[in-house]
N, CA, C and O atoms as CSV, one atom per row, in Angstrom:
chain,resi,resn,atom,element,x,y,z
A,1,MET,N,N,56.539,-4.771,-19.227
A,1,MET,CA,C,56.939,-3.942,-20.615
A,1,MET,C,C,57.823,-2.876,-20.262
A,1,MET,O,O,58.413,-2.239,-21.135
A,2,TRP,N,N,57.959,-2.627,-18.990
A,2,TRP,CA,C,58.919,-1.794,-18.737
A,2,TRP,C,C,60.365,-1.664,-19.274
A,2,TRP,O,O,61.000,-0.656,-19.582
A,3,HIS,N,N,60.697,-2.948,-19.297
A,3,HIS,CA,C,62.357,-3.194,-19.863
A,3,HIS,C,C,62.208,-2.913,-21.605
A,3,HIS,O,O,63.264,-2.684,-22.193
A,4,GLU,N,N,61.499,-2.921,-22.054
A,4,GLU,CA,C,61.307,-2.950,-23.467
A,4,GLU,C,C,60.604,-1.142,-23.958
A,4,GLU,O,O,60.248,-0.684,-25.044
A,5,PHE,N,N,60.648,-0.689,-22.895
A,5,PHE,CA,C,60.233,1.055,-23.272
A,5,PHE,C,C,61.097,1.614,-23.883
A,5,PHE,O,O,60.499,2.569,-24.381
A,6,GLY,N,N,62.596,1.696,-24.332
A,6,GLY,CA,C,63.060,2.066,-25.249
A,6,GLY,C,C,62.674,1.690,-26.382
A,6,GLY,O,O,62.261,2.617,-27.078
A,7,ALA,N,N,62.631,0.214,-27.061
A,7,ALA,CA,C,61.993,-0.345,-28.224
A,7,ALA,C,C,60.807,0.074,-28.583
A,7,ALA,O,O,60.481,0.335,-29.741
A,8,VAL,N,N,60.175,0.148,-27.700
A,8,VAL,CA,C,58.496,0.647,-27.832
A,8,VAL,C,C,58.826,2.323,-28.777
A,8,VAL,O,O,58.766,2.654,-29.961
A,9,THR,N,N,59.133,2.942,-27.643
A,9,THR,CA,C,59.202,4.145,-27.715
A,9,THR,C,C,60.227,4.382,-29.463
A,9,THR,O,O,59.700,5.034,-30.365
A,10,ALA,N,N,61.158,3.968,-29.589
A,10,ALA,CA,C,61.934,3.990,-31.077
A,10,ALA,C,C,60.798,3.614,-32.186
A,10,ALA,O,O,60.633,4.301,-33.194
A,11,ASN,N,N,60.003,2.400,-31.878
A,11,ASN,CA,C,59.053,1.799,-32.805
A,11,ASN,C,C,57.879,3.010,-32.991
A,11,ASN,O,O,57.397,3.325,-34.079
A,12,SER,N,N,57.551,3.579,-31.768
A,12,SER,CA,C,56.578,4.574,-31.878
A,12,SER,C,C,56.781,6.303,-32.879
A,12,SER,O,O,56.117,7.222,-33.360
A,13,CYS,N,N,57.981,5.889,-32.722
A,13,CYS,CA,C,58.674,7.544,-33.433
A,13,CYS,C,C,58.692,6.835,-34.941
A,13,CYS,O,O,58.131,7.517,-35.798
A,14,ALA,N,N,59.212,5.654,-35.365
A,14,ALA,CA,C,59.126,5.016,-36.371
A,14,ALA,C,C,57.825,5.198,-37.223
A,14,ALA,O,O,57.904,5.566,-38.395
A,15,PHE,N,N,56.687,4.948,-36.649
A,15,PHE,CA,C,55.583,4.311,-36.934
A,15,PHE,C,C,55.060,5.985,-37.132
A,15,PHE,O,O,54.722,6.438,-38.226
A,16,TRP,N,N,55.070,6.872,-35.705
A,16,TRP,CA,C,53.949,7.988,-36.163
A,16,TRP,C,C,54.615,9.054,-37.048
A,16,TRP,O,O,53.981,9.555,-37.978
A,17,VAL,N,N,55.885,9.412,-36.774
A,17,VAL,CA,C,56.370,10.390,-37.704
A,17,VAL,C,C,55.921,10.290,-39.000
A,17,VAL,O,O,55.447,11.306,-39.509
A,18,PRO,N,N,55.983,9.111,-39.738
A,18,PRO,CA,C,55.995,8.820,-41.390
A,18,PRO,C,C,54.315,8.940,-41.389
A,18,PRO,O,O,53.691,9.362,-42.362
A,19,ALA,N,N,53.704,8.506,-40.162
A,19,ALA,CA,C,51.963,8.611,-40.330
A,19,ALA,C,C,51.534,10.008,-40.426
A,19,ALA,O,O,50.697,10.370,-41.253
A,20,GLN,N,N,52.231,10.986,-39.389
A,20,GLN,CA,C,51.683,11.942,-39.352
A,20,GLN,C,C,52.280,13.040,-40.571
A,20,GLN,O,O,51.798,14.144,-40.824
A,21,PHE,N,N,53.376,12.444,-41.187
A,21,PHE,CA,C,53.814,13.302,-42.404
A,21,PHE,C,C,52.811,13.043,-43.334
A,21,PHE,O,O,52.358,14.002,-43.958
A,22,VAL,N,N,52.329,11.792,-43.568
A,22,VAL,CA,C,51.757,11.593,-44.618
A,22,VAL,C,C,50.227,12.078,-44.377
A,22,VAL,O,O,49.575,12.508,-45.328
A,23,ASN,N,N,49.684,11.996,-43.086
A,23,ASN,CA,C,48.433,12.600,-42.645
A,23,ASN,C,C,48.408,14.575,-43.031
A,23,ASN,O,O,47.660,15.095,-43.859
A,24,PHE,N,N,49.109,15.084,-42.437
A,24,PHE,CA,C,49.381,16.709,-42.920
A,24,PHE,C,C,49.785,16.712,-44.605
A,24,PHE,O,O,49.292,17.518,-45.394
A,25,ARG,N,N,50.456,15.995,-44.865
A,25,ARG,CA,C,50.805,16.116,-46.448
A,25,ARG,C,C,49.503,15.806,-47.772
A,25,ARG,O,O,49.050,16.396,-48.753
A,26,PHE,N,N,49.340,14.756,-47.182
A,26,PHE,CA,C,48.053,13.719,-48.038
A,26,PHE,C,C,46.954,13.871,-48.024
A,26,PHE,O,O,46.328,14.327,-48.980
A,27,VAL,N,N,46.461,13.532,-46.956
A,27,VAL,CA,C,45.084,13.426,-46.369
A,27,VAL,C,C,44.280,14.655,-46.226
A,27,VAL,O,O,44.642,15.511,-45.419
A,28,PRO,N,N,43.274,14.806,-46.903
A,28,PRO,CA,C,42.219,15.902,-46.930
A,28,PRO,C,C,41.760,15.913,-45.342
A,28,PRO,O,O,41.597,14.863,-44.720
A,29,LEU,N,N,41.598,17.029,-44.845
A,29,LEU,CA,C,41.411,17.430,-43.876
A,29,LEU,C,C,39.950,16.537,-42.897
A,29,LEU,O,O,39.925,15.993,-41.793
A,30,HIS,N,N,39.007,16.731,-43.851
A,30,HIS,CA,C,37.702,15.784,-43.480
A,30,HIS,C,C,37.978,14.031,-42.980
A,30,HIS,O,O,37.362,13.276,-42.228
A,31,LEU,N,N,38.928,13.918,-43.628
A,31,LEU,CA,C,39.517,12.295,-43.749
A,31,LEU,C,C,40.510,12.206,-42.366
A,31,LEU,O,O,40.612,11.197,-41.668
A,32,ARG,N,N,41.101,13.282,-42.173
A,32,ARG,CA,C,42.325,13.072,-40.739
A,32,ARG,C,C,41.860,12.227,-39.963
A,32,ARG,O,O,42.431,11.158,-39.747
A,33,PRO,N,N,40.531,12.639,-39.316
A,33,PRO,CA,C,40.234,11.661,-38.394
A,33,PRO,C,C,39.973,9.975,-38.527
A,33,PRO,O,O,40.132,9.039,-37.744
A,34,LEU,N,N,39.652,10.049,-39.461
A,34,LEU,CA,C,39.567,8.399,-39.981
A,34,LEU,C,C,40.961,8.003,-40.242
A,34,LEU,O,O,41.361,7.039,-39.590
A,35,TYR,N,N,41.676,8.486,-40.961
A,35,TYR,CA,C,43.222,7.859,-41.200
A,35,TYR,C,C,43.778,7.889,-39.722
A,35,TYR,O,O,44.386,6.825,-39.606
A,36,LEU,N,N,43.860,8.540,-38.624
A,36,LEU,CA,C,44.159,8.548,-37.417
A,36,LEU,C,C,44.053,7.827,-36.657
A,36,LEU,O,O,44.996,7.412,-35.983
A,37,ASN,N,N,42.784,7.438,-36.536
A,37,ASN,CA,C,41.947,5.989,-35.707
A,37,ASN,C,C,42.269,4.966,-36.375
A,37,ASN,O,O,42.519,3.915,-35.784
A,38,ALA,N,N,42.331,5.061,-37.776
A,38,ALA,CA,C,43.194,3.655,-38.341
A,38,ALA,C,C,44.588,3.504,-37.778
A,38,ALA,O,O,44.931,2.325,-37.680
A,39,GLY,N,N,45.381,4.294,-37.428
A,39,GLY,CA,C,46.724,4.421,-37.377
A,39,GLY,C,C,46.388,3.821,-35.827
A,39,GLY,O,O,46.826,2.678,-35.695
A,40,MET,N,N,45.938,4.170,-35.039
A,40,MET,CA,C,45.982,4.183,-33.723
A,40,MET,C,C,45.117,2.635,-33.149
A,40,MET,O,O,45.113,2.118,-32.032
A,41,VAL,N,N,44.512,2.263,-34.291
A,41,VAL,CA,C,44.430,0.813,-33.819
A,41,VAL,C,C,45.347,0.051,-34.379
A,41,VAL,O,O,45.472,-1.024,-33.793
A,42,LEU,N,N,46.124,0.216,-35.408
A,42,LEU,CA,C,47.053,-0.558,-35.652
A,42,LEU,C,C,48.354,-0.317,-34.312
A,42,LEU,O,O,49.036,-1.225,-33.839
A,43,TRP,N,N,48.416,1.098,-33.937
A,43,TRP,CA,C,49.415,1.075,-32.814
A,43,TRP,C,C,48.930,0.267,-31.718
A,43,TRP,O,O,49.792,-0.137,-30.938
A,44,THR,N,N,47.759,-0.044,-31.505
A,44,THR,CA,C,47.126,-0.405,-30.292
A,44,THR,C,C,47.310,-2.091,-30.581
A,44,THR,O,O,47.457,-2.893,-29.659
A,45,ALA,N,N,47.289,-2.332,-31.488
A,45,ALA,CA,C,47.046,-4.055,-31.701
A,45,ALA,C,C,48.642,-4.303,-31.489
A,45,ALA,O,O,48.959,-5.384,-30.993
A,46,TYR,N,N,49.699,-3.353,-31.838
A,46,TYR,CA,C,51.452,-3.408,-32.049
A,46,TYR,C,C,51.558,-3.592,-30.391
A,46,TYR,O,O,52.184,-4.581,-30.010
A,47,LEU,N,N,51.033,-2.777,-29.464
A,47,LEU,CA,C,51.032,-2.710,-27.850
A,47,LEU,C,C,50.942,-3.751,-27.695
A,47,LEU,O,O,51.855,-4.484,-27.313
A,48,SER,N,N,49.479,-4.180,-28.028
A,48,SER,CA,C,48.881,-5.235,-27.312
A,48,SER,C,C,49.876,-6.729,-27.574
A,48,SER,O,O,50.252,-7.546,-26.735
A,49,ILE,N,N,50.066,-6.703,-28.782
A,49,ILE,CA,C,51.190,-7.918,-29.073
A,49,ILE,C,C,52.548,-7.917,-28.036
A,49,ILE,O,O,52.890,-8.852,-27.313
A,50,ALA,N,N,53.220,-6.596,-28.177
A,50,ALA,CA,C,54.371,-6.472,-27.531
A,50,ALA,C,C,54.148,-6.392,-26.065
A,50,ALA,O,O,55.144,-6.602,-25.372
A,51,SER,N,N,53.415,-6.219,-25.668
A,51,SER,CA,C,52.912,-6.602,-23.750
A,51,SER,C,C,53.037,-8.268,-23.657
A,51,SER,O,O,53.871,-8.980,-23.097
A,52,HIS,N,N,51.678,-8.628,-24.563
A,52,HIS,CA,C,51.814,-10.181,-24.274
A,52,HIS,C,C,53.094,-10.888,-24.664
A,52,HIS,O,O,53.381,-11.759,-23.843
A,53,ARG,N,N,54.119,-10.758,-25.866
A,53,ARG,CA,C,55.172,-11.049,-25.844
A,53,ARG,C,C,56.029,-11.065,-24.536
A,53,ARG,O,O,56.542,-12.050,-24.004
A,54,SER,N,N,56.081,-9.451,-24.038
A,54,SER,CA,C,57.145,-9.839,-22.980
A,54,SER,C,C,56.402,-10.280,-21.479
A,54,SER,O,O,57.064,-10.390,-20.447
A,55,TYR,N,N,54.953,-10.507,-21.541
A,55,TYR,CA,C,54.239,-11.287,-20.344
A,55,TYR,C,C,54.908,-13.064,-20.666
A,55,TYR,O,O,55.414,-13.782,-19.804
A,56,GLN,N,N,54.736,-13.371,-21.928
A,56,GLN,CA,C,55.123,-14.915,-22.188
A,56,GLN,C,C,56.680,-14.872,-21.771
A,56,GLN,O,O,57.062,-15.516,-20.794
A,57,LEU,N,N,57.487,-14.166,-22.472
A,57,LEU,CA,C,58.486,-14.709,-21.787
A,57,LEU,C,C,58.938,-14.310,-20.343
A,57,LEU,O,O,60.132,-14.405,-20.061
A,58,ALA,N,N,58.334,-14.015,-19.725
A,58,ALA,CA,C,58.311,-13.708,-17.854
A,58,ALA,C,C,57.716,-14.833,-17.691
A,58,ALA,O,O,58.244,-15.608,-16.893
A,59,ALA,N,N,56.586,-15.217,-18.312
A,59,ALA,CA,C,55.953,-16.465,-17.587
A,59,ALA,C,C,57.112,-17.679,-17.769
A,59,ALA,O,O,57.246,-18.578,-16.939
A,60,ALA,N,N,57.828,-17.571,-18.843
A,60,ALA,CA,C,58.784,-18.896,-19.332
A,60,ALA,C,C,59.687,-18.974,-18.523
A,60,ALA,O,O,60.037,-20.126,-18.268
A,61,ALA,N,N,60.397,-17.883,-17.826
A,61,ALA,CA,C,61.162,-17.732,-17.436
A,61,ALA,C,C,61.250,-17.861,-15.857
A,61,ALA,O,O,62.186,-18.170,-15.120
A,62,ARG,N,N,59.810,-17.477,-15.585
A,62,ARG,CA,C,58.932,-18.518,-13.840
A,62,ARG,C,C,59.026,-19.910,-14.093
A,62,ARG,O,O,59.528,-20.572,-13.185
A,63,SER,N,N,58.622,-20.574,-15.224
A,63,SER,CA,C,58.160,-22.124,-14.912
A,63,SER,C,C,59.277,-22.851,-14.963
A,63,SER,O,O,60.071,-22.420,-15.800
A,64,PRO,N,N,59.753,-24.115,-14.179
A,64,PRO,CA,C,60.757,-24.783,-14.697
A,64,PRO,C,C,60.371,-25.407,-15.714
A,64,PRO,O,O,59.242,-25.435,-16.203
A,65,PRO,N,N,61.707,-26.133,-16.188
A,65,PRO,CA,C,61.490,-27.157,-17.808
A,65,PRO,C,C,60.866,-28.308,-17.003
A,65,PRO,O,O,60.785,-28.414,-15.779
A,66,PRO,N,N,60.371,-29.285,-18.127
A,66,PRO,CA,C,59.739,-30.562,-17.827
A,66,PRO,C,C,60.716,-31.386,-17.308
A,66,PRO,O,O,61.898,-31.115,-17.518
A,67,PRO,N,N,60.412,-32.308,-16.691
A,67,PRO,CA,C,61.798,-33.235,-16.124
A,67,PRO,C,C,62.395,-34.186,-17.187
A,67,PRO,O,O,61.602,-34.486,-18.080
A,68,PRO,N,N,63.454,-34.645,-17.260
A,68,PRO,CA,C,63.686,-35.490,-18.366
A,68,PRO,C,C,62.874,-37.056,-18.237
A,68,PRO,O,O,63.089,-38.017,-18.976
A,69,ALA,N,N,62.215,-37.023,-17.462
A,69,ALA,CA,C,62.005,-38.600,-17.329
A,69,ALA,C,C,60.392,-38.391,-18.110
A,69,ALA,O,O,60.022,-39.277,-18.880
A,70,ALA,N,N,59.751,-37.528,-17.927
A,70,ALA,CA,C,58.662,-37.575,-18.473
A,70,ALA,C,C,58.264,-37.309,-20.344
A,70,ALA,O,O,57.239,-37.546,-20.984
A,71,ALA,N,N,59.635,-36.709,-20.761
A,71,ALA,CA,C,60.046,-36.761,-21.954
A,71,ALA,C,C,60.196,-38.036,-22.520
A,71,ALA,O,O,59.495,-38.472,-23.433
A,72,ALA,N,N,61.370,-38.790,-21.820
A,72,ALA,CA,C,61.347,-40.271,-22.355
A,72,ALA,C,C,60.150,-41.351,-22.134
A,72,ALA,O,O,59.823,-42.230,-22.932
A,73,ALA,N,N,59.631,-41.104,-20.985
A,73,ALA,CA,C,58.256,-41.601,-21.071
A,73,ALA,C,C,56.896,-41.653,-22.598
A,73,ALA,O,O,56.167,-42.496,-23.121
A,74,GLY,N,N,57.200,-40.266,-22.756
A,74,GLY,CA,C,56.464,-40.014,-24.269
A,74,GLY,C,C,56.857,-40.501,-24.810
A,74,GLY,O,O,56.086,-41.357,-25.244
A,75,LYS,N,N,58.275,-40.598,-25.394
A,75,LYS,CA,C,58.866,-41.104,-26.467
A,75,LYS,C,C,58.388,-42.585,-26.542
A,75,LYS,O,O,57.743,-42.927,-27.533
A,76,SER,N,N,58.697,-43.596,-25.436
A,76,SER,CA,C,58.293,-44.898,-25.174
A,76,SER,C,C,56.722,-45.304,-25.616
A,76,SER,O,O,56.311,-46.435,-25.875
A,77,ALA,N,N,56.124,-44.305,-25.623
A,77,ALA,CA,C,54.517,-44.537,-25.780
A,77,ALA,C,C,54.649,-44.464,-27.124
A,77,ALA,O,O,54.215,-45.397,-27.799
A,78,ALA,N,N,55.170,-43.525,-27.648
A,78,ALA,CA,C,54.991,-43.100,-29.069
A,78,ALA,C,C,55.586,-44.060,-29.685
A,78,ALA,O,O,55.145,-44.360,-30.794
A,79,GLY,N,N,56.558,-44.682,-29.229
A,79,GLY,CA,C,57.768,-45.749,-30.178
A,79,GLY,C,C,56.861,-47.250,-30.237
A,79,GLY,O,O,57.211,-48.113,-31.042
A,80,ASP,N,N,55.693,-47.474,-29.333
A,80,ASP,CA,C,55.127,-48.968,-29.302
A,80,ASP,C,C,54.462,-49.242,-30.667
A,80,ASP,O,O,54.074,-50.381,-30.926
A,81,GLY,N,N,54.310,-48.149,-31.617
A,81,GLY,CA,C,53.384,-48.821,-33.074
A,81,GLY,C,C,52.092,-48.506,-32.949
A,81,GLY,O,O,51.217,-49.012,-33.652
A,82,GLY,N,N,51.863,-47.569,-31.962
A,82,GLY,CA,C,50.544,-47.172,-31.453
A,82,GLY,C,C,49.604,-48.612,-30.863
A,82,GLY,O,O,48.426,-48.830,-31.147
A,83,ARG,N,N,50.291,-49.286,-30.181
A,83,ARG,CA,C,49.057,-50.027,-29.131
A,83,ARG,C,C,48.524,-49.847,-28.331
A,83,ARG,O,O,47.732,-50.693,-27.914
C-alpha cells in the first residue's frame, strides 16, 4: 500500500475535511462522537478495500498466467455437447 500513499492521503483530505466541516458546523456537541465514529467506520472500510486491492494487484503480478494448452483443453471439453 506504500505505493498508493499519495492517493490515500489525497482521499483522506477529500473525506475528512468536508466531514469535519459538517461536524463543527452542523452536528450538535452531544452527537459529535457518534458522527465521527460513523465516519471512522467508513474510512476504515475504504482503507481495507484499498489495501486488499493493492494486495490483489501484487499477487496477480507474481503469479504467471495459465498455459495456453489448459485453455484449449477447457474449450474442447465444453464443446462436446455435454457428453
